[in-house]
N, C-alpha and C positions, 0 to 999 in steps of 0.2 A: 559490498552487499550491506544493506542496512535494513533494519526492521524498526518500525515505530508508527506513531500516529501523527498525522499532520492535517487531518480533515477538520479545519476550522469551520467550514460550512455546516457540517453535521452538528458541531457544538452550538453554533448559532441557531440552528433549527430547534435543537433541544431546548435551549434557553428561551427562545421565542414561544415555544409551546407552553412552557411553564408560566411565562408572563401572561399569555392569553388565558390560561385557565384561572389565574389569580384575578384578572380583570373580569372574567365571567362570573366570579363569585365563589370559586372554590377556595376554602381556607388553605393557606400555604402549607400547614402541617400535614394536610391530606395528600399532598402532591409528592411523589417520590423524587428525590433530588440526586439520583444516581445516573450519571452519564457513562455509558460503556462504549468507548470508542473502538472502532475496528482497527486492528493492526494491519499493516501492509508490509510487503517485501519489495525492495528495489535493488536492481543490480546495475552497476556501472561497468559496462562491457569493456570499455577502453582501459580502465584501471585493472580489471581482471586480466586482460590480455598482457598488460605491461608487467604484471607480476608472475605471469606464466600459469594462471589458473583459468581453466575452461569450465564454466558453469555447466552442470548436467542439464539434460533436457527437462527433467522434473523441476529443477529450480527455475529454469526459464519459463516454464508453463504455469507455475504457481505464483511467480512474481507479478505484481500489479504493474510495475514499470521497469523498463530496461533502458538505461541511458547510454549514449555513446556520442562523442563529438565527431567521430569518424565512422564510416561504414565498416563494421568489423569483418575481417576475412576469416571466418570460422569454417573449418572443414566439417562436412556432415559426419564423417566417421569419428571425429573427436567428440561429438555430442551423443554418440550412441545411436545415430540414425542410419538407416540403410539408404544408400543412394538409389534413386529411382531410375 
């Protein structure tokens, strides 16, 4: 599981908007230079299973990405879900 920011596209859009405002005539000192990146949560399911950790349903639904090199064989009961 990892948490961090890696949205370089958002940073590029922020910087481009600052440059556009300067080119339109806004003095640079009047432009806020604070970029607040959004943080994300990613889960590597294969690694989690290898160490014997089954992420909870809440973690899986709040994570932005779940990676696995193989299709994980997770039992629904282990995630706290009721089988249908």
